[in-house]
C-alpha angles and dihedrals in degrees: 000000000000125000117193129205094336114164111200090188093069105076100169131004125234125228092240088057090057092050088049088053091051088056089050092053091049093049092047093039094129090056090048094048091049089056093045098046089065087077105017142034122275092244091049090048092051089051091048094049091050091050093046093051091047091049090052093049093049097043095094093055090044093054094041088055099048101030097205118199117256115253133195096232145353121207110211129194098200116211129242096246135050088024097170095047090047091048087055096044100041102029115018100040092042088054084078088069107017124074093211132014114202113198132195110187118211106266094243093062102030094117092049092050092047091052093049091048092048088053097046107028093071086055097049107026095199125154094264117141125194104210117213093211136126114246089257091051091047091051093048101036110028107023094062091059095057126075092205126048125192114196121183115182140055122004092228093056092044092055090051090054095044090053088061097052126104118240091250092058121089125214132198115198122199112186131147139277137214086241095198121203120211122203116191128197091260094056124116093246099198089052092046090048093052091048094048094049095045095052095039092050096045103129088353092300092305094123128104094226092063116117115248091188132038116191116199128187106241096238089057097043100094091045095050094044089052090049092049091048092054091047094048090048085065101049120104127221117210152119121324093243095050109103090207095060116104090189143001146183123317112267103191123080119242096025097098092050092051092047091048090055091046094050091044089056093047103031089130092063098054112121096179137353120011097156120129124191100205097189091062100025089241113161114185117225103272131194121200123188127208120193091213115036091201088068097054114129103228123214131166088249100190086188139078095287120140109200107193124186129183127226134184102187126052087214089067091055093047096046096043098046088052095054143059119352091355091055094047095045097041105152115126136356138179134205124200109195095017127212123198091245093051095048093045094047098045098041091063093073106012140062092246130204126190120213091344133069129251088264086080094062101039098125116162090205096054133063115269131188138048144259103277112115091218091054104049140329146169113231118196134154091359094307124115114210116189106207141125110293132236114149098217092049095046093048090048092050102042113016112092109250119256123213112322092244088055095059115109119252 
């Protein structure tokens, strides 16, 4: 077992230290980007750095507002994407109220996380340990030592881990949602198309905020498809480290095979694109069109796939998006051209944005997510609570308080 750059002398971080670290990241931005662009596009990396810096600078106010209890340790399963942002949200910011943060990176990005930690750990000196363990070893050796567990990944894996926890351990699960986008006939279709392309192509589609289903009112379908075509005609394919690239090759294994199978099954629905270059894992931006949105086959695409389904009646949108997979994976949703009924219905279970994508509300110091148990939840004392996630708020709400003098200021 390897522990990297742990500093046992640093028991709790201070907000001003996180602000100073934000300044360091800004000053060493080129080095950080060079590390990140091994696994993501330059535009996605720039977005991630900006989000990470903002979260560090807002951490003091976040913790002052929610006053989470201090804990001895947090065990973190770091995800395979947005690794800097995740390192900030689940390791650096929690250092304000956790004596130790024990981190296991996803195997596919272990080297990238190690390089980021090696760059930043000497600057912050917090008690953050990168554990060189398999997932099974981390579950068996490290997780039992931590009263709080953070798991970012697949729901099925989260459930296996949750089943092993003691009742006095608390778990935050951060998964993924379908994140549907609804475009009504009153929407500004050019604006909607720009937003849809921007969020779906973020990191070549390899981002958990990307929409896996786009519902379009039939009267707006031709206009939206034409607007998508115009926008996609402008996007640029290129290397990850090229700041001009809008998207690049797929980084994660297994995605290309799944998308090839999906496109083969639905080749008659392909409106544009559909070509895959297997040698480079280059998936061209592909738009599929379904005559009835209720019949769309939904995958977590994690690639530049635009799955567009048509609808005639708003009731079909409301009923379908509150049932089945949409219900279970309710996380985020967007409406372009809102109606009162759509806004009221979708906001009950989703973080909802109106006439702008979820990127506009991606705030590392505020809760994000929905009320679908397969999208995100907090589990404590044997109860699973699907709700938007912010660690400091969840700890304050559900973790039994320790001694009064141990509560974070």
